[in-house]
N, C-alpha and C positions, 0 to 999 in steps of 0.2 A: 743467169747468174744466181737467181734466187734458189733454184733447185740445187745448184752446186753448193751453195752455202748451207742448205738443209742437210745435204748428204755428208758434208765435212763435219762430222759430229764432234771431233776433237778440236776443230778450229785451227788446225795447223797449216791451212792453205792448200792442201792437196787431198785428193781422195785416195784412200788406201783400204785394203781389205779390213783392217782394224776398225775403220769407221762403220762398215757394214756389220761387222761382228758385234760391236758395242750395242747396236740396236737390238739384235737378237738376244744378247745376254740380258739386256734390260727387260725385254718383254718376258723372257723365261723366268727371271727373278720375280717379276710382279705376279706371275702365275704360280710361283712356288715350284717350278719344274727343276728337278735335279738334272745334271748333265747326262744321265743315263736314261732320261725320259724319252720315249719314242717320238713324241711331238717335238721335243727340243732337237733331237738328232735329225729329224726330218727337216726342221726349219733351218738348221745349220747347213744341211746339204743343199737346200733350195737357195739359201743365201750365197753359198759358195758358187753355185751354178750362175747366179745372177752376176756376181762379181767377175767371174771368169769371162762371161759373155761381154760385159761392159768393158773390162780392161782389154780384152782382145781387140775390140773395135775402136777404143778411144785412146789407150795408152800407146801413143805413137812411138816412143823410144823404148818401150817394154821394160821400164825400170821398176815396175810394181806400184807406181803411183800415177795419178792423173792430175795434171796441173789445170788451172783455170783455162790456160791457152789451149791445151789439148781438148778440154771439154767444149769450149766455144768453137774450135775448128770442126769438131764432129758435128755439132748442131748446125753450124752455118752450111756445111756440105749437105746435111740431111734436108735442109729447107731451102736450098738454092733455087729450086723450082717449087711451085705451089703444090704441096703434097695432097691437097684435097682434090685437085683436078688431074694431076699426073701420077698420083699414087705415092706412097711412102717409100723412101729409100729402104731396101731390104734390111740393112743393118739397124735402122731406126725401128722398123717393125718388130724385129727380134728383141730389141731393147724394150720397146713398149710392152710387148707380151710378157717378157721376163719380169719387168717391174710390176705389172699388174698381178701376175701370179705370185710373186714374192710377197707383195702387200697383203693379198688375201691369205696366203699361208701364214704370215706373221700374226695377223689378227684373228684368224679362225681358231678359237680355243679348243673346239671339239673335233676338228679334222673333217668336217662334213663338206668342205669346199666352198663354204659361204661365210660371210661376215654378218653376224646378227647384231642387233642393237646393243645387247649386253657386251659383246666383244668390242664394239666401237666405243662404248662408254668407258670401258676399262682402259682402252688405249688412250682416250682423251684425258682421263684422270691422271695418267702418268705424266702428262704435260700440263697439268693444272687447268684443264678446260672443264668448265662446269658441266654437270649432267644435262642441264637444260639446253645449253649451247650444243652439246654433243647430239642430243635428240633432234634439235632443229636441223643441224647439219646432216645427220643421217637421213632425215626426210628428203633433203635435196639430192643426196647421193643415190638413194634407192629409187632409181628412175622408173622401175616397173611396179613399184608399190608392193613388192612381194614380202617385204619385211627383212630382206637380206640384201647385201651388196655382193654381186658376183664379179668374177674376173672380167667379163664383158663390160659391165658397168664401170669398173675401174679403168679399163682400156679407153673407153669413151671420155672419161674425165681427164686422163693423161693427155689425150689428143686435144681436148679443149684447152688444157693448161698451156700447151704449146701453140695452138693455132687460133683460139678464139679472141676476138677483139672485145667481147663483152665481159667487162670486169665482174659481172654478177653471175656469169656462167658457172655452174657447179664445179667444173674442172678448175676454174681459176680460184676457187675457194678451198679445194681439196687439200692443197699443201700450204694453206694459210694465205691470208691476204697478201697480195703483191705490194 
């Protein structure tokens, strides 16, 4: 439910493509990107692919919006068996990879496929998170100590968000405290 509320940017109680688009537009505006900027165009395309994949798998009645009930039904089905021992539902795996890729695309200001500390600090500043807190969080998220957050690291954090019982696991902090 926490993730649903985060994704429902306009707070109207359903997930729609506009919720996803607002995040892209906000990030582009913060970076001073015009609509014809190649990174903006690429981010919009990545965002649209993510929305298409999510809505195809979750929007049961195909009305262009995802209700909380549709969201929960998808997640209950994805986790009906222990995904850590039986493997992830293929639809969930696709959603996981798509979410991780989109997140990295959105934060990656220079298009090198990695999120650096400066990218993350800028993202956090947009949500009034202090630089000190952003640096501390980034240190938790950069699991291999490379100085960058990769798609694989984001995938691991999203898995933790859904599966870990440890409230201090980095994945449970990635989308804000539950």
